[in-house]
N, CA, C and O atoms as CSV, one atom per row, in Angstrom:
chain,resi,resn,atom,element,x,y,z
A,1,MET,N,N,9.387,-2.385,8.045
A,1,MET,CA,C,8.273,-2.759,7.192
A,1,MET,C,C,8.291,-4.265,6.938
A,1,MET,O,O,7.234,-4.893,6.863
A,2,GLU,N,N,9.468,-4.840,6.806
A,2,GLU,CA,C,9.558,-6.284,6.569
A,2,GLU,C,C,8.895,-7.084,7.678
A,2,GLU,O,O,8.214,-8.076,7.422
A,3,ASP,N,N,9.103,-6.640,8.918
A,3,ASP,CA,C,8.491,-7.333,10.049
A,3,ASP,C,C,6.967,-7.229,9.993
A,3,ASP,O,O,6.259,-8.180,10.324
A,4,ASN,N,N,6.473,-6.069,9.574
A,4,ASN,CA,C,5.025,-5.889,9.459
A,4,ASN,C,C,4.439,-6.821,8.402
A,4,ASN,O,O,3.396,-7.435,8.628
A,5,VAL,N,N,5.099,-6.931,7.258
A,5,VAL,CA,C,4.617,-7.807,6.195
A,5,VAL,C,C,4.633,-9.257,6.668
A,5,VAL,O,O,3.706,-10.020,6.396
A,6,LYS,N,N,5.686,-9.623,7.372
A,6,LYS,CA,C,5.777,-10.988,7.900
A,6,LYS,C,C,4.609,-11.265,8.850
A,6,LYS,O,O,3.988,-12.326,8.787
A,7,ARG,N,N,4.320,-10.311,9.722
A,7,ARG,CA,C,3.224,-10.491,10.685
A,7,ARG,C,C,1.871,-10.510,9.970
A,7,ARG,O,O,0.991,-11.290,10.336
A,8,ILE,N,N,1.699,-9.673,8.970
A,8,ILE,CA,C,0.454,-9.673,8.180
A,8,ILE,C,C,0.246,-11.056,7.571
A,8,ILE,O,O,-0.862,-11.592,7.611
A,9,ASN,N,N,1.290,-11.628,7.017
A,9,ASN,CA,C,1.200,-12.949,6.404
A,9,ASN,C,C,0.913,-14.039,7.439
A,9,ASN,O,O,0.152,-14.969,7.171
A,10,GLU,N,N,1.522,-13.923,8.616
A,10,GLU,CA,C,1.245,-14.883,9.686
A,10,GLU,C,C,-0.231,-14.839,10.080
A,10,GLU,O,O,-0.873,-15.878,10.233
A,11,LEU,N,N,-0.752,-13.641,10.239
A,11,LEU,CA,C,-2.156,-13.494,10.624
A,11,LEU,C,C,-3.087,-13.982,9.521
A,11,LEU,O,O,-4.130,-14.567,9.812
A,12,ALA,N,N,-2.731,-13.752,8.269
A,12,ALA,CA,C,-3.558,-14.221,7.155
A,12,ALA,C,C,-3.607,-15.745,7.132
A,12,ALA,O,O,-4.663,-16.338,6.914
A,13,THR,N,N,-2.460,-16.368,7.357
A,13,THR,CA,C,-2.406,-17.831,7.396
A,13,THR,C,C,-3.241,-18.374,8.546
A,13,THR,O,O,-3.980,-19.344,8.384
A,14,LYS,N,N,-3.121,-17.751,9.692
A,14,LYS,CA,C,-3.885,-18.186,10.859
A,14,LYS,C,C,-5.384,-17.974,10.626
A,14,LYS,O,O,-6.194,-18.805,11.037
A,15,ALA,N,N,-5.752,-16.885,9.981
A,15,ALA,CA,C,-7.160,-16.596,9.709
A,15,ALA,C,C,-7.775,-17.671,8.819
A,15,ALA,O,O,-8.930,-18.054,9.003
A,16,LYS,N,N,-6.996,-18.155,7.855
A,16,LYS,CA,C,-7.489,-19.198,6.953
A,16,LYS,C,C,-7.612,-20.539,7.671
A,16,LYS,O,O,-8.474,-21.350,7.336
A,17,GLY,N,N,-6.756,-20.767,8.650
A,17,GLY,CA,C,-6.741,-22.039,9.354
A,17,GLY,C,C,-7.719,-22.077,10.508
A,17,GLY,O,O,-8.817,-22.621,10.396
A,18,GLU,N,N,-7.311,-21.501,11.598
A,18,GLU,CA,C,-8.092,-21.604,12.833
A,18,GLU,C,C,-8.923,-20.373,13.150
A,18,GLU,O,O,-9.764,-20.414,14.048
A,19,GLY,N,N,-8.708,-19.291,12.439
A,19,GLY,CA,C,-9.433,-18.048,12.719
A,19,GLY,C,C,-8.636,-17.144,13.649
A,19,GLY,O,O,-7.644,-17.554,14.251
A,20,LEU,N,N,-9.096,-15.913,13.748
A,20,LEU,CA,C,-8.405,-14.906,14.554
A,20,LEU,C,C,-9.293,-14.442,15.698
A,20,LEU,O,O,-10.519,-14.421,15.596
A,21,SER,N,N,-8.634,-14.072,16.788
A,21,SER,CA,C,-9.360,-13.447,17.898
A,21,SER,C,C,-9.663,-12.000,17.512
A,21,SER,O,O,-9.138,-11.499,16.518
A,22,ASP,N,N,-10.494,-11.340,18.286
A,22,ASP,CA,C,-10.830,-9.944,18.010
A,22,ASP,C,C,-9.583,-9.059,18.058
A,22,ASP,O,O,-9.438,-8.137,17.255
A,23,GLU,N,N,-8.682,-9.346,19.007
A,23,GLU,CA,C,-7.453,-8.560,19.115
A,23,GLU,C,C,-6.566,-8.760,17.886
A,23,GLU,O,O,-5.956,-7.812,17.390
A,24,GLU,N,N,-6.502,-9.993,17.405
A,24,GLU,CA,C,-5.685,-10.272,16.225
A,24,GLU,C,C,-6.292,-9.637,14.981
A,24,GLU,O,O,-5.562,-9.168,14.108
A,25,LYS,N,N,-7.615,-9.618,14.891
A,25,LYS,CA,C,-8.270,-8.951,13.758
A,25,LYS,C,C,-7.962,-7.462,13.768
A,25,LYS,O,O,-7.712,-6.870,12.718
A,26,ALA,N,N,-7.979,-6.855,14.954
A,26,ALA,CA,C,-7.658,-5.433,15.069
A,26,ALA,C,C,-6.200,-5.181,14.693
A,26,ALA,O,O,-5.890,-4.216,13.995
A,27,GLU,N,N,-5.309,-6.054,15.161
A,27,GLU,CA,C,-3.885,-5.922,14.821
A,27,GLU,C,C,-3.686,-6.054,13.316
A,27,GLU,O,O,-2.930,-5.291,12.714
A,28,GLN,N,N,-4.368,-7.026,12.710
A,28,GLN,CA,C,-4.253,-7.241,11.276
A,28,GLN,C,C,-4.716,-6.007,10.502
A,28,GLN,O,O,-4.063,-5.590,9.545
A,29,ALA,N,N,-5.830,-5.430,10.913
A,29,ALA,CA,C,-6.351,-4.238,10.243
A,29,ALA,C,C,-5.373,-3.073,10.383
A,29,ALA,O,O,-5.143,-2.338,9.423
A,30,GLN,N,N,-4.804,-2.905,11.559
A,30,GLN,CA,C,-3.850,-1.819,11.797
A,30,GLN,C,C,-2.592,-2.010,10.943
A,30,GLN,O,O,-2.100,-1.054,10.343
A,31,LEU,N,N,-2.077,-3.226,10.889
A,31,LEU,CA,C,-0.871,-3.496,10.100
A,31,LEU,C,C,-1.123,-3.295,8.613
A,31,LEU,O,O,-0.283,-2.745,7.900
A,32,ARG,N,N,-2.282,-3.744,8.152
A,32,ARG,CA,C,-2.620,-3.557,6.739
A,32,ARG,C,C,-2.730,-2.083,6.394
A,32,ARG,O,O,-2.239,-1.659,5.348
A,33,ARG,N,N,-3.361,-1.298,7.248
A,33,ARG,CA,C,-3.514,0.143,7.010
A,33,ARG,C,C,-2.140,0.803,6.971
A,33,ARG,O,O,-1.880,1.637,6.103
A,34,ALA,N,N,-1.260,0.441,7.897
A,34,ALA,CA,C,0.090,1.018,7.929
A,34,ALA,C,C,0.849,0.670,6.652
A,34,ALA,O,O,1.565,1.509,6.106
A,35,TYR,N,N,0.695,-0.565,6.175
A,35,TYR,CA,C,1.371,-0.991,4.951
A,35,TYR,C,C,0.849,-0.208,3.748
A,35,TYR,O,O,1.634,0.283,2.937
A,36,ILE,N,N,-0.458,-0.093,3.634
A,36,ILE,CA,C,-1.054,0.647,2.514
A,36,ILE,C,C,-0.612,2.106,2.536
A,36,ILE,O,O,-0.279,2.668,1.493
A,37,ASP,N,N,-0.607,2.722,3.712
A,37,ASP,CA,C,-0.174,4.118,3.825
A,37,ASP,C,C,1.287,4.283,3.414
A,37,ASP,O,O,1.644,5.267,2.766
A,38,ALA,N,N,2.131,3.322,3.788
A,38,ALA,CA,C,3.551,3.394,3.430
A,38,ALA,C,C,3.735,3.272,1.919
A,38,ALA,O,O,4.543,3.990,1.330
A,39,VAL,N,N,2.992,2.371,1.297
A,39,VAL,CA,C,3.093,2.202,-0.160
A,39,VAL,C,C,2.619,3.465,-0.867
A,39,VAL,O,O,3.256,3.928,-1.812
A,40,LYS,N,N,1.502,4.021,-0.409
A,40,LYS,CA,C,0.983,5.252,-1.015
A,40,LYS,C,C,1.977,6.397,-0.896
A,40,LYS,O,O,2.205,7.134,-1.855
A,41,SER,N,N,2.565,6.541,0.286
A,41,SER,CA,C,3.480,7.673,0.485
A,41,SER,C,C,4.754,7.526,-0.336
A,41,SER,O,O,5.345,8.529,-0.735
A,42,SER,N,N,5.183,6.310,-0.594
A,42,SER,CA,C,6.378,6.143,-1.417
A,42,SER,C,C,6.053,6.236,-2.913
A,42,SER,O,O,6.932,6.560,-3.712
A,43,LEU,N,N,4.831,5.961,-3.293
A,43,LEU,CA,C,4.429,6.000,-4.689
A,43,LEU,C,C,4.084,7.418,-5.161
A,43,LEU,O,O,4.335,7.767,-6.315
A,44,THR,N,N,3.526,8.211,-4.293
A,44,THR,CA,C,3.064,9.548,-4.655
A,44,THR,C,C,4.145,10.414,-5.291
A,44,THR,O,O,3.877,11.014,-6.332
A,45,PRO,N,N,5.353,10.517,-4.730
A,45,PRO,CA,C,6.388,11.348,-5.376
A,45,PRO,C,C,6.740,10.884,-6.788
A,45,PRO,O,O,7.031,11.705,-7.657
A,46,HIS,N,N,6.714,9.587,-7.015
A,46,HIS,CA,C,7.001,9.072,-8.356
A,46,HIS,C,C,5.905,9.491,-9.333
A,46,HIS,O,O,6.192,9.904,-10.457
A,47,LEU,N,N,4.681,9.385,-8.911
A,47,LEU,CA,C,3.572,9.752,-9.791
A,47,LEU,C,C,3.538,11.249,-10.079
A,47,LEU,O,O,3.129,11.667,-11.163
A,48,GLU,N,N,3.964,12.051,-9.117
A,48,GLU,CA,C,3.962,13.503,-9.311
A,48,GLU,C,C,5.001,13.954,-10.337
A,48,GLU,O,O,4.901,15.056,-10.877
A,49,ARG,N,N,5.988,13.115,-10.607
A,49,ARG,CA,C,7.024,13.471,-11.589
A,49,ARG,C,C,6.651,13.064,-13.011
A,49,ARG,O,O,7.385,13.374,-13.950
A,50,ILE,N,N,5.549,12.391,-13.183
A,50,ILE,CA,C,5.138,11.949,-14.523
A,50,ILE,C,C,4.704,13.155,-15.351
A,50,ILE,O,O,3.979,14.028,-14.875
A,51,ARG,N,N,5.159,13.181,-16.582
A,51,ARG,CA,C,4.771,14.231,-17.519
A,51,ARG,C,C,4.429,13.570,-18.846
A,51,ARG,O,O,5.048,12.579,-19.233
A,52,PHE,N,N,3.443,14.121,-19.538
A,52,PHE,CA,C,3.054,13.635,-20.856
A,52,PHE,C,C,3.557,14.612,-21.908
A,52,PHE,O,O,3.497,15.827,-21.723
A,53,VAL,N,N,4.049,14.070,-23.009
A,53,VAL,CA,C,4.505,14.892,-24.123
A,53,VAL,C,C,3.660,14.501,-25.334
A,53,VAL,O,O,3.638,13.340,-25.741
A,54,ASP,N,N,2.963,15.492,-25.904
A,54,ASP,CA,C,2.128,15.188,-27.078
A,54,ASP,C,C,2.972,15.258,-28.355
A,54,ASP,O,O,4.180,15.491,-28.307
A,55,ASP,N,N,2.313,15.051,-29.487
A,55,ASP,CA,C,3.016,15.027,-30.783
A,55,ASP,C,C,3.699,16.348,-31.106
A,55,ASP,O,O,4.673,16.370,-31.858
A,56,LYS,N,N,3.203,17.443,-30.550
A,56,LYS,CA,C,3.784,18.761,-30.817
A,56,LYS,C,C,4.890,19.125,-29.829
A,56,LYS,O,O,5.499,20.189,-29.942
A,57,GLY,N,N,5.151,18.244,-28.859
A,57,GLY,CA,C,6.201,18.509,-27.881
A,57,GLY,C,C,5.716,19.237,-26.644
A,57,GLY,O,O,6.527,19.620,-25.800
A,58,ASN,N,N,4.421,19.436,-26.517
A,58,ASN,CA,C,3.879,20.086,-25.324
A,58,ASN,C,C,3.930,19.118,-24.139
A,58,ASN,O,O,3.562,17.948,-24.252
A,59,VAL,N,N,4.390,19.632,-23.017
A,59,VAL,CA,C,4.526,18.821,-21.805
A,59,VAL,C,C,3.415,19.204,-20.829
A,59,VAL,O,O,3.216,20.379,-20.521
A,60,THR,N,N,2.697,18.188,-20.349
A,60,THR,CA,C,1.628,18.424,-19.365
A,60,THR,C,C,1.735,17.401,-18.246
A,60,THR,O,O,2.291,16.316,-18.411
A,61,LYS,N,N,1.180,17.787,-17.097
A,61,LYS,CA,C,1.066,16.884,-15.962
A,61,LYS,C,C,-0.248,16.130,-16.083
A,61,LYS,O,O,-1.174,16.617,-16.732
A,62,PRO,N,N,-0.351,14.965,-15.482
A,62,PRO,CA,C,-1.643,14.277,-15.490
A,62,PRO,C,C,-2.729,15.158,-14.864
A,62,PRO,O,O,-2.492,15.815,-13.850
A,63,GLY,N,N,-3.897,15.166,-15.460
A,63,GLY,CA,C,-5.002,15.954,-14.936
A,63,GLY,C,C,-5.081,17.361,-15.483
A,63,GLY,O,O,-6.032,18.084,-15.187
A,64,GLU,N,N,-4.102,17.767,-16.274
A,64,GLU,CA,C,-4.148,19.126,-16.848
A,64,GLU,C,C,-4.851,19.124,-18.175
A,64,GLU,O,O,-4.985,20.174,-18.804
């Protein structure tokens, strides 16, 4: 993942400077999507463990 982030940053810098070719734009989009998917998949289990406790001690999951 570190290499992907490094490459995303390289492409972003190049895009601001000289611009990107169509192939580089496609690569950038693919890398960004992979990064977002990885963050979502690692975050989801943490969010699923969240529980709310009200003043009476009742425990509920978000959305219940």
